[in-house]
N, C-alpha and C positions, 0 to 999 in steps of 0.2 A: 607142767604139761600145758596149762593154760597159757603161759608165757610163750611157749614154742608155737602154739596154735596162732596166737596173735601175730608173731613174727612172720609165720608162713602166709597168713592173710595179707599182711602189709606188703610182703614181697610180691604176692600175686597181683594186688591192686596197683602197685607201682609199675609192674610190667605191663598191665593192661592200659594204664594211663599213658605210659611212654609209647605204647603201640598206637594208641588213638592219636596222639600228637604227631607221630611219624606219618600216620596215614593221612592226616589233615595236610601236613606239609607236602606230601607227595601229590595229593589232589589239587593243592593250591596252584601248582604250575599250570594246570589245565583250565582252571575256572576263574583266573584273575581277570581275563578279558571281558567276559559277560558282566562281572561286577563293575568294572570301569564304565562299560556302556550304560548300565543301569544308572550309575551316578550322573553321567552326562545327560541322560534323558530327563533327569529331574530338574535341569537348569533351563531357564528361558533364553534360548538362543536368539529369538527375535528381539528381546529387550537388549541383549548384549550387542546385536548388530546395530540397533538404533543408536545406542550410546557411542559406538565406534564411529558411525557416520556423523553424528553430531560433533564429536571431538575432531574429526578430520575437517569438517566444514568450518569449525571455529579456527582451526590452525590455518586454513586457507585464507579466510577473510581477515586473519590477524594482521597480515602485511598491509592490507588496504586500510584497516583501522589505524595502524601506526602512521601511515601517510596522512590520513585525515586529521588525526590529533595534532600532529606537528603543523599541518596546514592551518588549523584553527588558531594555533598560537600566533602564527605569522599574520593571519588575517586580522587578529585582534590588534597587532602592532600597526598594521595599515589603518585600521579604524581609529586608533588613538592619534595617529599622525594627521589624518584627514578629518578629525572631529571639528564640529562647529566651535569656533573660539568662545562663544558664550558659555560653553561648558567649563571653561577655565575661570569663569568669573568668581570672585570671592563669595557671592551669594549662593551659587550652586555648590561650591566646595563646602561652605558652612552648613548648608542644608543636608548634604550627604553625611557630613561628620556627625551632626546631631542624630540622624537616623541610625547610624552605626552605634552610637552610644546608647540609644534606647532599645537596641536589639532588633531592629527591623531586618528582614531578610534582604539579601543582595538584590532581588528582583525589584524591590521598592525604591532602590536608589535611582537618582536621575542620571541615566547612563548616556544621554545624548542620542544621536542617530543610531539605528541598528547597524549591525555589521553588514558591510557591503561586499559585493563580489570584487575581487582584486582587479578584474578587468574593467570595472566600472567605478573607479574611485571618485569620491566627491572632492576633486582637487580644488574646487572653488573655495572650500573651507580652509584648505592650506593657504591659498592666496590671501584669504581674509586675515589669517594669522600673521602672514608676512607683512601685509599692509598695516596691521595694527601694531607691529613691532614686537610680537610675542615670540621672539626667537629663542627665549629661554626654554620654551617647550619643544620647539621644532628640532633643535640640535640634538639633545639626548635621545629623542624618539627616533631620529634617523639612525643614530649609532646603534640603538637597540635593534631596530628593524634589520639593518645590514648584518649585524652579528648573527641574528637568528637565521637569516637566509643563507649565510655562509655555512653555518652548522648543518642546515638542511641539505645543502649541496654535497656535503661529505658522505651522506648516507643514501641519497636518492638520485644523484645526477647520473644519467645513463648516456647522455650525448656530450661529447667534448665541446661541440660548438655551442650548445645551450649553456653549458657551464661557463665557458669563456665569456659569452655575451652577458650573462648575469653578473659575473664577477667584475667585468668592466663597468657595468652600470652601478654596482655597489660601490666601487672605488670612486667613481665620479661623485656619487651622492655623499660619500663620507668626506671627501675634500670640500665639496660645495657647502656642506653644513658647517664646516669649520671656518669658512670665510666670513668677513664682515665688511661691507654689507653683503647679503645673500642675493644672488640674481633670482628674482621672482619667477620669470618665465622659464629659466633653466631648471629650477627646482621643481616646478609643476610638471614640466615635460619629463624629467628623469623619474619622478615618482610614478607618473602614469605609465611610462615605459617599463619600469621595474615591475609594476603590477601585472602588466600583460605578459612579460617574460616569465614571471613566477607562475602565473596561471597555466601557461603552456607547459612548463616543467612538471607541475603537479599532475596535469592531465596525462602527460606521457608516462609518469610513474604509475598512475592508476590503470591506464590502458594496458600496460605491460602485465600487471597482475590479472586483469580481466581476460586478456588474451590467453594466459595460461589456463584459466578455467574453461574457456571455449575450446582450447586444444584437447582438454580431457573429454569434453562432450563428443568431439569428433573421433578421437581414438582413445577410448578409456582403457586403462591398464587392467582394471577389474570392475566388477559391478559396484563394489563399495566406493571406489574412486568416483564412479559416475554419479552415484547418489550424493556423495559429498559435494561434488561440483554443482549439481542441481540445487542443493540446499544453500550453497554459498551464493549462487546467482539470485536466488529468491531473497536472501538477506540483503544483497546489494540493491535490488529493486525496491525493497522496503525502506532503504536508507535515504532515498530522495530522487528527484528528477534528474539531477546532473549525472549520477552514476548510471541511471537507466539510459541516458543518451550515450554515454561511453560504451555501454554494453552493445547498443545498436551499432556504433562505429566499429566495434570489434566483431561484427557479424554474429553476435550472440543470439539474436532472434531467429536467424536462419538455422543455427545449430540446434536450438531448442525444438523447432518444428521438425527437423530431421529425426530427433530422438522420438518425438510423438509418433511419427510415421513408421519408424523402423524397429522400435523396441517391442519385444514380445512380452515384457513384464508389465502387468497392469499398474503396479505400484510405481514403477519408473515413469510410465506415461502420465500418471497423476502428478508426480513431482515435476515433470517437465511442463505440464500445462499450468501448474501453480506458479512456477518460475516465469513462464510466459506472461501470465496475468499481471505479475508484479512489475515487470520491466516495460510493459506496454502502457505505461502511464504518461508517456510523452509522444508527441507526433512523430518524432524521428523513428522510434521503435515501430509505430503503427505503419509508417511508410515502408519499412523493411518487410513487415509482415505482408503488406499488399504485394510487394515485388515477388515474394515467395509463394504467392497463391494461398495465403493464410486463410482467407474467408472461405474459399472452396474446401480447404482441408477441414475447417471447423464444421461446415455444412455437412460434408460426407461423414465426418466423425459422429456428429449428433444423430444422423439418420440411421446409423448402423444399429442392428439389434444385438441383444445378448451381451452387451458390455456392462460392467458394474456401474451402478448409479453414480458412484464417486467420480468416475471418469466423465460422465455427462455433466455432472455438477461443475467440475473444473473447466470443462469446455465452455459452459454457459458463463462462467466467471470471466474467461478471456473475452468472450463476445460482449459482455456487459462493459468490460474495461475499454475496449477499442471503440465502442460507440458512446462512451460517457460524454455528456454535453459539456462537462467542465474541462476537458482536455483542450488546450489551446491549439489553434491552427489545425483543427481536425473536423472541418465541416462535413466531410464525406469520406467514405472508405471505399476504395475501388473493389468491385466485385460483389458488393453487398446487395445491390438492386437485382442482380441476376439470381440470387439464391434466397430471396425473401420468403417465398412460399415454403421451401424446404426448412428454413430456419424457424419460421413461425410454427409450422406443424410439429417439428421436433421439440421446441421449447414448450409449446402448449401441452403436448403429451407428457413431458417431464414434469411440468408444473402440476398437472392434474393427478398424476399417479404417485408422486413422491409423498413420503411420510416425514421427510426431513424439513424442518423449518428453514435451514440454511439453503438447501437446494431450491426450495420454493422461492425464497427471497432472490437468489441469484437469477433464476429463470425469469421471474417477474421483472427484475431490474433490466435484464437484457431486452425483454419485450418492450418495456417502457422507453428505453433508450432508442430502440428502433423507430418508435413513433416520432421522436425528435429528428432523427437523421434522415429517415426515409418516409415522407408523408404517405406515399402510395402503399405502405405496409398495411394501411387500414383495410384493404380488400382481403388479403389473406387472413387478417384477424377476424373479419366477419365470416369468412368461409369456415374457419376452425372454431368459431364460437368462443374465442379466447377470453373475451371480457366476462362472459357468464361463468366460465370455468374458474377464472381467477377469483371472482367474487364468491363462488362456492367454496373455494379453498380458504379464503379469508374467513368466511363465516364458520367453517369447520374448526378453525383454531379458536374461535370464540374470544374470550378475554385474553388468551395467551398470544393472540396475533400482535406482532411487534409494530410499533409506530412506523418503522422503516418499510415493512411490508405494506401497510396502509398507504404510505406515501407513494409507493410504486403503483398501487392499484388506482389511486386518485389521479396520478399522472397519466396513466394509460387511458382512463375514462375521459379526462380533460382533452387530451390530444385527439382521441377518436371523435369526441363530440364536435370538434372543429369541422368535421365533414358532415354536411346535412344528411347524406344518405345513411349514416350510421346511427342517427339519433333514435329512430323508432326501434332499431335493434337493441340499443342500450336500454331503452325504456322497458322493453319486453323482459329483459333480464334483471329487472329491479335495480337498475343503477341509481335511480333517484333515492330509493330507500338507503342504499349504501352510502351515497354522498351525504345525505342528511345525518347519518350516523357518524361519518367522518367529521362533520362540523361540530359534533359534541365533544370532540377531543379537547382536553384541557391539560395544560402543562402543570407539572408538580415540582415543588422545590427539591424533592428527592430524586428527580431525574437528572441525568447528566446533560451537559450543554448540547451535545449532538442530538439527543432525544428531544430537547425543547425546541431546537430549530427545525427538526423534522416535523414536529407537531404543528409548527407554524406553516410549514409548506403543505401539510395535509389540508389544513383549513383553507389556505389560499387556492390550491389546486381544486378542491371540492367546490368552492364558490365559483371558480372559473367554469368548471364543468356544468354547474347548474345554470349559470347565465347563458350558456350555449344551448343546453337542452330545453330551457324554458322558452325558446323561440317557438316551440310547439305548444299550442293552447292546452292540449290535454295534459301534457307534462307539467305545465305551469299550474294547472288546477290541482294536480296531484301534490305538488309542493305546498300549495296553500292548505290543502286538507291535512297534510302531515305536519302542519305548524312549522314549516320551514321558514316562513317569513319572519316569525317571532325570533327564531334563532339568528337569522341574518341581521335583524335590527339590533339584537342584543350585542352581537359581535361588533357592530358599528359604534354603539354607544359606550360600551364598557371596555376600556382599554385592557384591563387585566384578563378578560376573556380571550383576547387575541394576543396576549403577552406584549402589548404595546407595538404590534407590528403594523407598519403602514401598508405593506403589501397585502395583508389580509383585509385591512380596512377598504382599500381600493376595490379589491375583488368582490367583497360583500356589498359595497355601494352599487357596483355595476349589476350584480344579481338582483338587488332590491329594485333597481330602476327598471329592469326587464320585467319584473313581476308586477309593477304598478300598472 
């Protein structure tokens, strides 16, 4: 009886279990979609998007990097051929051999002259080798150079005419190197011509890749493709001045400004401004920005309300770049003088309101650079009280204020102090106290080289500013009371205090003379 009862119970539980499974399978057809969506929502799509953009950008710039790597190999061959013949002397060879045996790094070897641009080859060194009868070096080097260029042509020649001219020059050089004696003038002429032709070919190959990126900016197939193209152009700008010039030749600056104006996405505008800042490190790019009304675009962009601070920060970076005093052949920027008041007002507001150290540094750098390029900017600076607000922002950072921020503040004060009408204004905003604090900066062995050189510039600019402010008797008395003279004298006497900088020494001597 008990056994029958157990069997009945087992049969009932089996039917119930089977019914539950069947019910679950029936319901599963209708509930799988929400489960899938729940799984998708748990993933970071933004992270996946960033990774995809980075991968696409890397693939896009890969072709440029391949051209660059092969170009560097051939550039090294040109350098060997045009090396100073003294580098082939037994003494140098023996010295390098001993260094290699002792485990010295390659950078410590005596390499001869640095690598040169192919279009500016030091062919006079080649002539010296020919005159000294060192043909045992010239012949094999010519053969190696010609072989590498021929291989390069197989992968990157786009113009039949360029390819034909290069091959003709290579054939002449190969035959010339095999002759005895070698014609000195012909060899020098052909090597120089080959360098120019090869440079033109490399530029054509690079410009073709850059033009493809610019075409994506003008007509993007998707938002992801646009982001990848912007990232690629930023990478190219960071790679050096030459690629930035090629971007300008391909109308890249104009295309980037168009993206800034037309894009509705804040993140895309930020990426376009960042790319613009990297490629505008050469005068050719800045000239194209002028032609497109870039200064007016930046002025209006910075003056607009309700944009994310990141966009203002990137726009300030572009302005700081195009006004940087270290850019060659860039003494003025068209349109800058017409928008000084608007730019100073916007940058001062950004600098005063930001909590970001990076944004503060960029806006301060843009303002300081404006004082170099446009001396009349001092009047908008006085109207906006920019100097006092900048010093307040520096003091608010306390010991966390970077030496680069202090450098920009010292630069702004020194350039403003050159205008007599601004000196009383600076004194009222405790500029003297700030400058004397800047003079206390000392370099540390733990600092990086850029920080050490920036500290030297802070001392130099501060001393220059004090020498100008101290033309006023009250300001000079204030410097004396704050023991500024003692610090100036110490900087003059103790070389370690100024990191052996002659520029700091001269500035401190001038300030001390004014105070006497």
